[in-house]
C-alpha positions in Angstrom: 93.1 1.4 33.3 89.5 0.6 33.0 88.3 -1.5 35.8 85.6 -4.1 35.4 83.9 -5.2 39.0 82.7 -9.0 39.5 80.9 -10.6 42.4 81.7 -14.1 43.4 80.8 -16.6 45.2 83.0 -19.4 46.5 82.9 -23.2 45.3 82.1 -25.6 47.9 83.3 -28.6 45.4 85.5 -28.5 42.7 85.2 -31.1 39.9 83.2 -31.7 36.5 80.0 -32.4 38.4 80.3 -29.7 40.3 81.1 -27.3 37.2 78.2 -28.9 35.4 75.5 -27.9 37.8 76.7 -24.3 37.7 76.5 -23.8 34.5 73.1 -24.9 34.1 72.2 -22.3 36.8 73.9 -19.8 34.6 77.1 -19.2 36.6 80.6 -19.8 35.1 83.3 -21.5 37.4 86.8 -19.8 37.5 89.6 -19.6 39.4 92.1 -17.2 40.8 96.0 -18.0 40.9 98.6 -16.0 41.7 98.6 -15.7 45.5 99.2 -17.1 48.3 96.5 -19.8 47.0 94.2 -20.6 44.1 90.9 -19.4 44.9 88.1 -21.3 43.3 84.3 -19.4 42.6 81.5 -19.0 40.8 80.4 -15.8 38.6 76.9 -15.2 36.8 78.1 -15.6 33.6 76.4 -12.3 32.6 78.8 -10.7 34.9 81.2 -11.1 32.3 79.8 -8.9 29.4 81.4 -5.6 29.7 84.6 -7.8 30.3 84.8 -9.7 27.3 82.6 -8.1 25.1 84.5 -5.0 24.5 87.3 -3.8 22.4 89.2 -2.3 25.7 91.6 -3.8 28.0 90.8 -3.6 31.8 91.8 -5.2 35.4 89.7 -6.9 36.8 88.0 -6.4 41.3 86.6 -9.4 42.1 85.1 -9.9 45.3 84.0 -12.9 46.8 82.6 -12.2 50.1 84.1 -10.3 52.2 87.3 -10.3 50.3 88.9 -8.2 47.1 91.1 -9.2 44.7 92.8 -6.7 42.3 93.7 -9.4 38.8 93.3 -9.5 34.7 91.6 -12.2 32.9 93.9 -14.6 32.0 92.3 -17.3 30.1 88.3 -18.0 29.0 87.3 -21.2 27.3 83.8 -21.0 25.3 81.3 -23.9 24.6 82.0 -24.6 20.8 78.7 -24.7 19.7 76.7 -22.0 22.5 79.0 -19.6 22.7 78.5 -19.6 26.7 81.5 -19.3 28.6 82.9 -22.3 30.6 85.7 -21.2 32.3 87.5 -18.1 33.2 91.0 -18.1 35.0 91.8 -15.0 36.8 95.9 -13.7 37.2 96.0 -12.2 40.8 99.0 -9.1 40.8 100.2 -6.3 43.3 101.3 -3.1 42.6 105.4 -3.8 42.3 104.2 -7.2 39.7 104.8 -6.7 36.1 101.8 -7.9 34.3 101.1 -9.2 30.5 97.9 -8.0 28.6 97.1 -7.9 24.9 96.4 -4.0 24.5 94.3 -2.3 21.6 96.0 -0.7 18.7 94.4 2.4 17.8 95.2 4.7 14.7 94.5 8.9 14.7 94.8 11.0 11.8 94.3 10.0 8.1 97.4 8.6 5.6 97.8 10.6 2.2 98.5 7.0 0.8 95.5 5.9 1.4 93.7 9.3 -0.3 96.1 8.1 -3.4 93.8 4.6 -3.6 96.3 2.7 -0.8 94.4 0.3 1.1 95.0 0.3 5.3 96.3 -3.3 6.3 96.1 -4.0 9.9 97.8 -7.6 11.6 96.9 -6.6 15.0 94.1 -5.5 16.7 95.8 -5.8 20.4 99.0 -6.3 21.0 100.9 -8.1 24.1 102.7 -5.5 26.4 104.5 -6.0 29.7 104.4 -3.3 32.5 103.9 -2.3 35.7 100.1 -1.9 36.7 100.7 1.9 36.8 102.6 2.2 33.3 99.9 -0.4 31.3 98.6 1.5 28.9 94.4 1.5 28.0 95.5 1.6 24.1 98.5 2.4 22.0 97.9 4.8 19.3 99.4 5.4 16.2 99.4 8.6 14.4 98.6 7.4 10.5 99.0 10.7 9.2 102.7 10.9 7.4 102.0 7.2 5.8 102.1 7.0 2.4 101.5 4.1 -0.3 103.9 1.1 0.9 104.7 3.0 4.2 104.6 0.8 7.4 104.3 0.8 11.3 106.6 -1.9 12.6 107.3 -3.0 16.5 110.3 -0.9 16.5 108.9 2.2 15.4 106.9 2.6 18.9 109.2 4.1 21.4 108.1 4.2 24.9 110.0 3.5 28.4 106.9 2.6 30.5 106.1 -0.7 29.2 107.7 -3.4 26.9 106.2 -4.8 24.1 106.4 -9.3 23.5 106.9 -8.7 19.8 109.9 -9.6 18.1 111.0 -5.7 16.7 110.7 -6.4 13.2 107.1 -7.4 13.3 104.5 -5.6 11.1 101.9 -3.9 13.1 100.1 -2.0 9.8 100.7 0.0 6.4 99.1 1.4 3.5 99.6 -1.0 0.4 99.1 -0.2 -3.2 95.8 -1.3 -4.7 94.8 -2.3 -8.3 93.4 1.3 -8.4 96.0 2.9 -7.4 98.4 1.2 -10.1 95.6 1.5 -12.6 96.0 5.4 -11.8 99.6 5.6 -12.1 99.7 3.4 -15.3 96.8 5.7 -16.5 98.9 9.2 -15.7 101.8 7.2 -17.5 100.4 6.5 -21.2 98.8 10.5 -20.6 102.3 11.6 -20.3 103.5 9.7 -22.7 101.0 10.6 -25.4 101.4 14.4 -24.8 105.3 14.1 -25.5 104.4 12.0 -28.7 101.6 14.4 -30.0 104.0 17.0 -29.1 106.4 15.0 -31.2 104.4 14.7 -34.2 103.3 18.1 -33.6 106.8 19.2 -33.9 107.6 16.8 -36.4 104.7 18.4 -39.3 105.8 21.8 -38.2 109.4 20.8 -39.5 108.0 19.2 -42.6 105.7 22.2 -43.7 108.7 24.6 -42.8 111.3 22.3 -44.9 108.2 22.3 -47.9 108.2 26.2 -48.4 111.9 26.5 -48.1 112.1 24.2 -51.2 109.4 26.0 -53.3 110.9 29.5 -52.7 114.2 28.0 -54.1 
């Protein structure tokens, strides 16, 4: 699993006034919980860039003074207008503790259904996964090379004993849907087939009429 390192400083005071002062200085008020006690600290906002502006999942290594913490980002709050980070919560974990993370869902291969005019529909970019830290996947990859139009992947199609996906087994993940283009192409092919059959029938009828006419003439 990818790891992002953050270096913070302990907060001397905790409260709205102190948090506002930190933000004005380009710092983000943060808290670590899950261990023996909560740790309040602040981090420069620019340090969050590789953590929040990336589609990749990551563990977080937080250093505060001479103490180190292995965490996951549990929650983050943004300003509704400026999008600046207002606050971040981290959860400290140990190697023998199951944790929950949102893991990217990826695809490999080319779906035949797309080549035939279908459209890929993806419901989830990330899915909630629970596992021990060592078993937590960086991403989950689905091979779509066998998907025809109207085929899909659901949670139950992912077989693994390493982690648990925290969604119902029948949850739709992604699939190839039929499009108007694909429907029109099928209708055109059907019409061409019908026209061919009608043409053959017509030609057959004309030939039969000619043969019948010639026989009558000979009589």
